[in-house]
PyMOL Python script that loads the backbone (N, CA, C, O; Angstrom):
from pymol import cmd

cmd.read_pdbstr("""\
ATOM      1  N   MET A   1       0.469 -21.910 -23.212  1.00  0.00           N
ATOM      2  CA  MET A   1       0.541 -20.616 -23.817  1.00  0.00           C
ATOM      3  C   MET A   1       0.658 -19.550 -22.714  1.00  0.00           C
ATOM      4  O   MET A   1       0.001 -19.643 -21.678  1.00  0.00           O
ATOM      5  N   LYS A   2       1.502 -18.545 -22.954  1.00  0.00           N
ATOM      6  CA  LYS A   2       1.684 -17.472 -21.997  1.00  0.00           C
ATOM      7  C   LYS A   2       0.522 -16.487 -22.045  1.00  0.00           C
ATOM      8  O   LYS A   2      -0.002 -16.169 -23.112  1.00  0.00           O
ATOM      9  N   LYS A   3       0.130 -16.007 -20.853  1.00  0.00           N
ATOM     10  CA  LYS A   3      -0.927 -15.014 -20.769  1.00  0.00           C
ATOM     11  C   LYS A   3      -0.394 -13.680 -21.294  1.00  0.00           C
ATOM     12  O   LYS A   3       0.711 -13.265 -20.944  1.00  0.00           O
ATOM     13  N   LYS A   4      -1.181 -13.015 -22.131  1.00  0.00           N
ATOM     14  CA  LYS A   4      -0.788 -11.727 -22.679  1.00  0.00           C
ATOM     15  C   LYS A   4      -0.754 -10.695 -21.561  1.00  0.00           C
ATOM     16  O   LYS A   4      -1.707 -10.573 -20.792  1.00  0.00           O
ATOM     17  N   GLU A   5       0.362  -9.942 -21.473  1.00  0.00           N
ATOM     18  CA  GLU A   5       0.482  -8.910 -20.458  1.00  0.00           C
ATOM     19  C   GLU A   5      -0.389  -7.720 -20.800  1.00  0.00           C
ATOM     20  O   GLU A   5      -0.328  -7.184 -21.907  1.00  0.00           O
ATOM     21  N   GLU A   6      -1.201  -7.312 -19.835  1.00  0.00           N
ATOM     22  CA  GLU A   6      -2.057  -6.149 -20.018  1.00  0.00           C
ATOM     23  C   GLU A   6      -1.350  -4.941 -19.422  1.00  0.00           C
ATOM     24  O   GLU A   6      -0.553  -5.089 -18.495  1.00  0.00           O
ATOM     25  N   PRO A   7      -1.627  -3.749 -19.938  1.00  0.00           N
ATOM     26  CA  PRO A   7      -1.019  -2.551 -19.343  1.00  0.00           C
ATOM     27  C   PRO A   7      -1.498  -2.365 -17.908  1.00  0.00           C
ATOM     28  O   PRO A   7      -2.621  -2.733 -17.565  1.00  0.00           O
ATOM     29  N   PHE A   8      -0.636  -1.792 -17.077  1.00  0.00           N
ATOM     30  CA  PHE A   8      -0.974  -1.575 -15.678  1.00  0.00           C
ATOM     31  C   PHE A   8      -2.131  -0.592 -15.548  1.00  0.00           C
ATOM     32  O   PHE A   8      -2.164   0.446 -16.209  1.00  0.00           O
ATOM     33  N   LYS A   9      -3.068  -0.937 -14.691  1.00  0.00           N
ATOM     34  CA  LYS A   9      -4.200  -0.059 -14.395  1.00  0.00           C
ATOM     35  C   LYS A   9      -4.126   0.325 -12.918  1.00  0.00           C
ATOM     36  O   LYS A   9      -4.106  -0.557 -12.059  1.00  0.00           O
ATOM     37  N   PRO A  10      -4.086   1.626 -12.603  1.00  0.00           N
ATOM     38  CA  PRO A  10      -4.068   2.037 -11.200  1.00  0.00           C
ATOM     39  C   PRO A  10      -5.248   1.439 -10.436  1.00  0.00           C
ATOM     40  O   PRO A  10      -6.362   1.361 -10.954  1.00  0.00           O
ATOM     41  N   HIS A  11      -4.989   1.024  -9.210  1.00  0.00           N
ATOM     42  CA  HIS A  11      -6.030   0.407  -8.393  1.00  0.00           C
ATOM     43  C   HIS A  11      -5.663   0.493  -6.916  1.00  0.00           C
ATOM     44  O   HIS A  11      -4.513   0.748  -6.559  1.00  0.00           O
ATOM     45  N   ASP A  12      -6.669   0.273  -6.061  1.00  0.00           N
ATOM     46  CA  ASP A  12      -6.452   0.270  -4.614  1.00  0.00           C
ATOM     47  C   ASP A  12      -5.925  -1.079  -4.163  1.00  0.00           C
ATOM     48  O   ASP A  12      -6.262  -2.126  -4.714  1.00  0.00           O
ATOM     49  N   MET A  13      -5.077  -1.014  -3.131  1.00  0.00           N
ATOM     50  CA  MET A  13      -4.612  -2.214  -2.441  1.00  0.00           C
ATOM     51  C   MET A  13      -4.943  -2.014  -0.963  1.00  0.00           C
ATOM     52  O   MET A  13      -5.027  -0.879  -0.494  1.00  0.00           O
ATOM     53  N   TYR A  14      -5.129  -3.108  -0.233  1.00  0.00           N
ATOM     54  CA  TYR A  14      -5.690  -3.034   1.112  1.00  0.00           C
ATOM     55  C   TYR A  14      -4.858  -3.797   2.134  1.00  0.00           C
ATOM     56  O   TYR A  14      -4.267  -4.838   1.849  1.00  0.00           O
ATOM     57  N   LYS A  15      -4.839  -3.220   3.356  1.00  0.00           N
ATOM     58  CA  LYS A  15      -4.201  -3.894   4.498  1.00  0.00           C
ATOM     59  C   LYS A  15      -4.791  -3.303   5.767  1.00  0.00           C
ATOM     60  O   LYS A  15      -4.776  -2.085   5.947  1.00  0.00           O
ATOM     61  N   ASP A  16      -5.296  -4.127   6.627  1.00  0.00           N
ATOM     62  CA  ASP A  16      -5.821  -3.701   7.933  1.00  0.00           C
ATOM     63  C   ASP A  16      -6.832  -2.562   7.820  1.00  0.00           C
ATOM     64  O   ASP A  16      -6.824  -1.644   8.640  1.00  0.00           O
ATOM     65  N   GLY A  17      -7.693  -2.614   6.821  1.00  0.00           N
ATOM     66  CA  GLY A  17      -8.731  -1.607   6.661  1.00  0.00           C
ATOM     67  C   GLY A  17      -8.275  -0.318   5.997  1.00  0.00           C
ATOM     68  O   GLY A  17      -9.046   0.636   5.900  1.00  0.00           O
ATOM     69  N   VAL A  18      -7.024  -0.282   5.537  1.00  0.00           N
ATOM     70  CA  VAL A  18      -6.487   0.907   4.880  1.00  0.00           C
ATOM     71  C   VAL A  18      -6.381   0.639   3.380  1.00  0.00           C
ATOM     72  O   VAL A  18      -5.846  -0.386   2.958  1.00  0.00           O
ATOM     73  N   ALA A  19      -6.896   1.571   2.584  1.00  0.00           N
ATOM     74  CA  ALA A  19      -6.814   1.478   1.125  1.00  0.00           C
ATOM     75  C   ALA A  19      -5.766   2.459   0.632  1.00  0.00           C
ATOM     76  O   ALA A  19      -5.795   3.640   0.980  1.00  0.00           O
ATOM     77  N   VAL A  20      -4.835   1.962  -0.184  1.00  0.00           N
ATOM     78  CA  VAL A  20      -3.792   2.807  -0.758  1.00  0.00           C
ATOM     79  C   VAL A  20      -3.818   2.613  -2.271  1.00  0.00           C
ATOM     80  O   VAL A  20      -3.867   1.484  -2.760  1.00  0.00           O
ATOM     81  N   LYS A  21      -3.784   3.716  -3.002  1.00  0.00           N
ATOM     82  CA  LYS A  21      -3.837   3.675  -4.465  1.00  0.00           C
ATOM     83  C   LYS A  21      -2.442   3.396  -5.023  1.00  0.00           C
ATOM     84  O   LYS A  21      -1.495   4.133  -4.746  1.00  0.00           O
ATOM     85  N   ALA A  22      -2.325   2.332  -5.808  1.00  0.00           N
ATOM     86  CA  ALA A  22      -1.091   2.022  -6.537  1.00  0.00           C
ATOM     87  C   ALA A  22      -1.252   2.574  -7.950  1.00  0.00           C
ATOM     88  O   ALA A  22      -2.061   2.072  -8.731  1.00  0.00           O
ATOM     89  N   ASN A  23      -0.477   3.609  -8.274  1.00  0.00           N
ATOM     90  CA  ASN A  23      -0.585   4.248  -9.583  1.00  0.00           C
ATOM     91  C   ASN A  23       0.400   3.713 -10.606  1.00  0.00           C
ATOM     92  O   ASN A  23       0.233   3.930 -11.806  1.00  0.00           O
ATOM     93  N   THR A  24       1.432   3.011 -10.135  1.00  0.00           N
ATOM     94  CA  THR A  24       2.453   2.461 -11.027  1.00  0.00           C
ATOM     95  C   THR A  24       2.776   1.034 -10.625  1.00  0.00           C
ATOM     96  O   THR A  24       2.407   0.590  -9.537  1.00  0.00           O
ATOM     97  N   VAL A  25       3.454   0.329 -11.489  1.00  0.00           N
ATOM     98  CA  VAL A  25       3.883  -1.039 -11.170  1.00  0.00           C
ATOM     99  C   VAL A  25       4.817  -1.008  -9.964  1.00  0.00           C
ATOM    100  O   VAL A  25       4.742  -1.881  -9.100  1.00  0.00           O
ATOM    101  N   GLU A  26       5.697  -0.008  -9.899  1.00  0.00           N
ATOM    102  CA  GLU A  26       6.647   0.103  -8.791  1.00  0.00           C
ATOM    103  C   GLU A  26       5.920   0.286  -7.459  1.00  0.00           C
ATOM    104  O   GLU A  26       6.273  -0.347  -6.464  1.00  0.00           O
ATOM    105  N   GLU A  27       4.906   1.152  -7.442  1.00  0.00           N
ATOM    106  CA  GLU A  27       4.121   1.340  -6.224  1.00  0.00           C
ATOM    107  C   GLU A  27       3.394   0.050  -5.860  1.00  0.00           C
ATOM    108  O   GLU A  27       3.326  -0.312  -4.686  1.00  0.00           O
ATOM    109  N   HIS A  28       2.861  -0.631  -6.840  1.00  0.00           N
ATOM    110  CA  HIS A  28       2.161  -1.901  -6.613  1.00  0.00           C
ATOM    111  C   HIS A  28       3.091  -2.913  -5.950  1.00  0.00           C
ATOM    112  O   HIS A  28       2.717  -3.565  -4.975  1.00  0.00           O
ATOM    113  N   LEU A  29       4.296  -3.038  -6.480  1.00  0.00           N
ATOM    114  CA  LEU A  29       5.241  -4.006  -5.930  1.00  0.00           C
ATOM    115  C   LEU A  29       5.684  -3.627  -4.522  1.00  0.00           C
ATOM    116  O   LEU A  29       5.870  -4.499  -3.673  1.00  0.00           O
ATOM    117  N   ALA A  30       5.856  -2.326  -4.269  1.00  0.00           N
ATOM    118  CA  ALA A  30       6.226  -1.873  -2.929  1.00  0.00           C
ATOM    119  C   ALA A  30       5.108  -2.175  -1.930  1.00  0.00           C
ATOM    120  O   ALA A  30       5.376  -2.631  -0.818  1.00  0.00           O
ATOM    121  N   LEU A  31       3.877  -1.926  -2.316  1.00  0.00           N
ATOM    122  CA  LEU A  31       2.743  -2.220  -1.434  1.00  0.00           C
ATOM    123  C   LEU A  31       2.618  -3.724  -1.203  1.00  0.00           C
ATOM    124  O   LEU A  31       2.353  -4.167  -0.085  1.00  0.00           O
ATOM    125  N   LYS A  32       2.807  -4.498  -2.253  1.00  0.00           N
ATOM    126  CA  LYS A  32       2.738  -5.960  -2.127  1.00  0.00           C
ATOM    127  C   LYS A  32       3.775  -6.458  -1.121  1.00  0.00           C
ATOM    128  O   LYS A  32       3.477  -7.308  -0.281  1.00  0.00           O
ATOM    129  N   SER A  33       5.007  -5.915  -1.213  1.00  0.00           N
ATOM    130  CA  SER A  33       6.053  -6.357  -0.294  1.00  0.00           C
ATOM    131  C   SER A  33       5.784  -5.898   1.138  1.00  0.00           C
ATOM    132  O   SER A  33       6.321  -6.472   2.085  1.00  0.00           O
ATOM    133  N   ALA A  34       4.948  -4.855   1.301  1.00  0.00           N
ATOM    134  CA  ALA A  34       4.572  -4.375   2.631  1.00  0.00           C
ATOM    135  C   ALA A  34       3.337  -5.089   3.167  1.00  0.00           C
ATOM    136  O   ALA A  34       2.838  -4.745   4.239  1.00  0.00           O
ATOM    137  N   GLY A  35       2.843  -6.072   2.436  1.00  0.00           N
ATOM    138  CA  GLY A  35       1.726  -6.870   2.923  1.00  0.00           C
ATOM    139  C   GLY A  35       0.352  -6.455   2.435  1.00  0.00           C
ATOM    140  O   GLY A  35      -0.652  -7.006   2.885  1.00  0.00           O
ATOM    141  N   TYR A  36       0.284  -5.491   1.521  1.00  0.00           N
ATOM    142  CA  TYR A  36      -1.008  -5.064   0.968  1.00  0.00           C
ATOM    143  C   TYR A  36      -1.459  -6.064  -0.088  1.00  0.00           C
ATOM    144  O   TYR A  36      -0.636  -6.690  -0.757  1.00  0.00           O
ATOM    145  N   GLY A  37      -2.759  -6.205  -0.228  1.00  0.00           N
ATOM    146  CA  GLY A  37      -3.321  -7.144  -1.194  1.00  0.00           C
ATOM    147  C   GLY A  37      -4.528  -6.554  -1.904  1.00  0.00           C
ATOM    148  O   GLY A  37      -4.832  -5.369  -1.765  1.00  0.00           O
ATOM    149  N   HIS A  38      -5.213  -7.401  -2.670  1.00  0.00           N
ATOM    150  CA  HIS A  38      -6.333  -6.957  -3.492  1.00  0.00           C
ATOM    151  C   HIS A  38      -7.707  -7.235  -2.895  1.00  0.00           C
ATOM    152  O   HIS A  38      -8.720  -6.792  -3.435  1.00  0.00           O
ATOM    153  N   ASP A  39      -7.747  -7.969  -1.779  1.00  0.00           N
ATOM    154  CA  ASP A  39      -9.032  -8.309  -1.173  1.00  0.00           C
ATOM    155  C   ASP A  39      -9.573  -7.117  -0.397  1.00  0.00           C
ATOM    156  O   ASP A  39      -9.010  -6.722   0.625  1.00  0.00           O
ATOM    157  N   LYS A  40     -10.675  -6.545  -0.893  1.00  0.00           N
ATOM    158  CA  LYS A  40     -11.274  -5.370  -0.276  1.00  0.00           C
ATOM    159  C   LYS A  40     -11.967  -5.769   1.025  1.00  0.00           C
ATOM    160  O   LYS A  40     -12.813  -6.664   1.029  1.00  0.00           O
ATOM    161  N   PRO A  41     -11.608  -5.104   2.135  1.00  0.00           N
ATOM    162  CA  PRO A  41     -12.262  -5.442   3.407  1.00  0.00           C
ATOM    163  C   PRO A  41     -13.698  -4.925   3.441  1.00  0.00           C
ATOM    164  O   PRO A  41     -14.078  -4.057   2.655  1.00  0.00           O
ATOM    165  N   LYS A  42     -14.484  -5.469   4.358  1.00  0.00           N
ATOM    166  CA  LYS A  42     -15.872  -5.025   4.492  1.00  0.00           C
ATOM    167  C   LYS A  42     -15.939  -3.569   4.927  1.00  0.00           C
ATOM    168  O   LYS A  42     -16.854  -2.842   4.539  1.00  0.00           O
ATOM    169  N   LYS A  43     -14.963  -3.139   5.740  1.00  0.00           N
ATOM    170  CA  LYS A  43     -14.952  -1.766   6.234  1.00  0.00           C
ATOM    171  C   LYS A  43     -13.580  -1.144   5.969  1.00  0.00           C
ATOM    172  O   LYS A  43     -12.557  -1.692   6.378  1.00  0.00           O
ATOM    173  N   ILE A  44     -13.565  -0.013   5.294  1.00  0.00           N
ATOM    174  CA  ILE A  44     -12.324   0.721   5.054  1.00  0.00           C
ATOM    175  C   ILE A  44     -12.278   1.874   6.040  1.00  0.00           C
ATOM    176  O   ILE A  44     -13.185   2.706   6.071  1.00  0.00           O
ATOM    177  N   ILE A  45     -11.216   1.927   6.853  1.00  0.00           N
ATOM    178  CA  ILE A  45     -11.125   2.966   7.876  1.00  0.00           C
ATOM    179  C   ILE A  45     -10.311   4.176   7.403  1.00  0.00           C
ATOM    180  O   ILE A  45     -10.404   5.252   7.995  1.00  0.00           O
ATOM    181  N   ALA A  46      -9.515   4.005   6.341  1.00  0.00           N
ATOM    182  CA  ALA A  46      -8.732   5.127   5.813  1.00  0.00           C
ATOM    183  C   ALA A  46      -8.390   4.863   4.358  1.00  0.00           C
ATOM    184  O   ALA A  46      -8.198   3.723   3.936  1.00  0.00           O
ATOM    185  N   THR A  47      -8.320   5.957   3.601  1.00  0.00           N
ATOM    186  CA  THR A  47      -7.898   5.895   2.204  1.00  0.00           C
ATOM    187  C   THR A  47      -6.787   6.912   2.033  1.00  0.00           C
ATOM    188  O   THR A  47      -6.917   8.052   2.481  1.00  0.00           O
ATOM    189  N   MET A  48      -5.697   6.519   1.394  1.00  0.00           N
ATOM    190  CA  MET A  48      -4.591   7.451   1.211  1.00  0.00           C
ATOM    191  C   MET A  48      -3.832   7.168  -0.070  1.00  0.00           C
ATOM    192  O   MET A  48      -3.943   6.098  -0.669  1.00  0.00           O
ATOM    193  N   SER A  49      -3.060   8.164  -0.467  1.00  0.00           N
ATOM    194  CA  SER A  49      -2.206   8.001  -1.644  1.00  0.00           C
ATOM    195  C   SER A  49      -0.961   7.209  -1.243  1.00  0.00           C
ATOM    196  O   SER A  49      -0.698   7.010  -0.057  1.00  0.00           O
ATOM    197  N   PHE A  50      -0.217   6.771  -2.217  1.00  0.00           N
ATOM    198  CA  PHE A  50       1.021   6.043  -1.946  1.00  0.00           C
ATOM    199  C   PHE A  50       1.974   6.927  -1.143  1.00  0.00           C
ATOM    200  O   PHE A  50       2.590   6.463  -0.184  1.00  0.00           O
ATOM    201  N   LYS A  51       2.097   8.192  -1.530  1.00  0.00           N
ATOM    202  CA  LYS A  51       3.005   9.120  -0.840  1.00  0.00           C
ATOM    203  C   LYS A  51       2.582   9.299   0.621  1.00  0.00           C
ATOM    204  O   LYS A  51       3.429   9.324   1.514  1.00  0.00           O
ATOM    205  N   GLU A  52       1.285   9.421   0.862  1.00  0.00           N
ATOM    206  CA  GLU A  52       0.797   9.548   2.238  1.00  0.00           C
ATOM    207  C   GLU A  52       1.106   8.285   3.049  1.00  0.00           C
ATOM    208  O   GLU A  52       1.452   8.375   4.227  1.00  0.00           O
ATOM    209  N   ALA A  53       0.985   7.127   2.432  1.00  0.00           N
ATOM    210  CA  ALA A  53       1.265   5.863   3.117  1.00  0.00           C
ATOM    211  C   ALA A  53       2.748   5.764   3.479  1.00  0.00           C
ATOM    212  O   ALA A  53       3.096   5.316   4.571  1.00  0.00           O
ATOM    213  N   VAL A  54       3.613   6.183   2.563  1.00  0.00           N
ATOM    214  CA  VAL A  54       5.057   6.158   2.834  1.00  0.00           C
ATOM    215  C   VAL A  54       5.382   7.098   3.988  1.00  0.00           C
ATOM    216  O   VAL A  54       6.136   6.736   4.891  1.00  0.00           O
ATOM    217  N   ASN A  55       4.813   8.307   3.962  1.00  0.00           N
ATOM    218  CA  ASN A  55       5.071   9.272   5.038  1.00  0.00           C
ATOM    219  C   ASN A  55       4.549   8.767   6.381  1.00  0.00           C
ATOM    220  O   ASN A  55       5.194   8.972   7.410  1.00  0.00           O
ATOM    221  N   ALA A  56       3.393   8.111   6.381  1.00  0.00           N
ATOM    222  CA  ALA A  56       2.840   7.556   7.618  1.00  0.00           C
ATOM    223  C   ALA A  56       3.745   6.462   8.170  1.00  0.00           C
ATOM    224  O   ALA A  56       3.959   6.382   9.379  1.00  0.00           O
ATOM    225  N   ALA A  57       4.274   5.623   7.292  1.00  0.00           N
ATOM    226  CA  ALA A  57       5.173   4.546   7.725  1.00  0.00           C
ATOM    227  C   ALA A  57       6.462   5.128   8.301  1.00  0.00           C
ATOM    228  O   ALA A  57       6.962   4.636   9.312  1.00  0.00           O
ATOM    229  N   LYS A  58       7.004   6.169   7.668  1.00  0.00           N
ATOM    230  CA  LYS A  58       8.224   6.810   8.174  1.00  0.00           C
ATOM    231  C   LYS A  58       7.987   7.412   9.548  1.00  0.00           C
ATOM    232  O   LYS A  58       8.810   7.259  10.451  1.00  0.00           O
ATOM    233  N   SER A  59       6.854   8.101   9.705  1.00  0.00           N
ATOM    234  CA  SER A  59       6.524   8.712  10.999  1.00  0.00           C
ATOM    235  C   SER A  59       6.390   7.649  12.082  1.00  0.00           C
ATOM    236  O   SER A  59       6.856   7.841  13.205  1.00  0.00           O
ATOM    237  N   PHE A  60       5.762   6.541  11.752  1.00  0.00           N
ATOM    238  CA  PHE A  60       5.599   5.447  12.704  1.00  0.00           C
ATOM    239  C   PHE A  60       6.961   4.897  13.124  1.00  0.00           C
ATOM    240  O   PHE A  60       7.213   4.692  14.312  1.00  0.00           O
ATOM    241  N   LEU A  61       7.835   4.660  12.145  1.00  0.00           N
ATOM    242  CA  LEU A  61       9.163   4.108  12.458  1.00  0.00           C
ATOM    243  C   LEU A  61       9.982   5.088  13.305  1.00  0.00           C
ATOM    244  O   LEU A  61      10.690   4.670  14.222  1.00  0.00           O
ATOM    245  N   GLU A  62       9.891   6.372  13.007  1.00  0.00           N
ATOM    246  CA  GLU A  62      10.610   7.371  13.800  1.00  0.00           C
ATOM    247  C   GLU A  62      10.102   7.385  15.238  1.00  0.00           C
ATOM    248  O   GLU A  62      10.895   7.505  16.173  1.00  0.00           O
ATOM    249  N   ALA A  63       8.793   7.264  15.423  1.00  0.00           N
ATOM    250  CA  ALA A  63       8.211   7.238  16.776  1.00  0.00           C
ATOM    251  C   ALA A  63       8.687   6.015  17.544  1.00  0.00           C
ATOM    252  O   ALA A  63       9.013   6.108  18.727  1.00  0.00           O
ATOM    253  N   VAL A  64       8.726   4.875  16.874  1.00  0.00           N
ATOM    254  CA  VAL A  64       9.185   3.640  17.527  1.00  0.00           C
ATOM    255  C   VAL A  64      10.652   3.771  17.898  1.00  0.00           C
ATOM    256  O   VAL A  64      11.048   3.404  19.004  1.00  0.00           O
ATOM    257  N   GLU A  65      11.466   4.295  16.978  1.00  0.00           N
ATOM    258  CA  GLU A  65      12.899   4.455  17.264  1.00  0.00           C
ATOM    259  C   GLU A  65      13.126   5.381  18.455  1.00  0.00           C
ATOM    260  O   GLU A  65      13.980   5.104  19.297  1.00  0.00           O
ATOM    261  N   SER A  66      12.380   6.467  18.534  1.00  0.00           N
ATOM    262  CA  SER A  66      12.564   7.413  19.643  1.00  0.00           C
ATOM    263  C   SER A  66      12.174   6.781  20.992  1.00  0.00           C
ATOM    264  O   SER A  66      12.761   7.107  22.024  1.00  0.00           O
ATOM    265  N   GLN A  67      11.191   5.886  20.977  1.00  0.00           N
ATOM    266  CA  GLN A  67      10.770   5.206  22.204  1.00  0.00           C
ATOM    267  C   GLN A  67      11.787   4.162  22.664  1.00  0.00           C
ATOM    268  O   GLN A  67      11.830   3.804  23.841  1.00  0.00           O
ATOM    269  N   MET A  68      12.604   3.680  21.728  1.00  0.00           N
ATOM    270  CA  MET A  68      13.581   2.631  22.059  1.00  0.00           C
ATOM    271  C   MET A  68      14.888   3.214  22.611  1.00  0.00           C
ATOM    272  O   MET A  68      15.748   2.465  23.073  1.00  0.00           O
ATOM    273  N   LYS A  69      15.043   4.529  22.567  1.00  0.00           N
ATOM    274  CA  LYS A  69      16.278   5.152  23.053  1.00  0.00           C
ATOM    275  C   LYS A  69      16.249   5.348  24.540  1.00  0.00           C
ATOM    276  O   LYS A  69      17.210   5.860  25.114  1.00  0.00           O
TER     277      LYS A  69
END
""", "prot")
cmd.dss("prot")
cmd.show_as("cartoon", "prot")
cmd.util.cbc("prot")
cmd.orient("prot")
């Protein structure tokens, strides 16, 4: 028997001590593909929104690209 699909509930996802809130299924899937998971670490060093996480990743990539030139 197939498991009944429940409506999406916003929740935190974690990676390397960072908690990011997934508010939609799309955000959840994007975080999952970026390596975030559901196992809460013992110590959380930062909490941010999905938009803040995307902006942080863009800034990081831009910094790396500028160093490679």
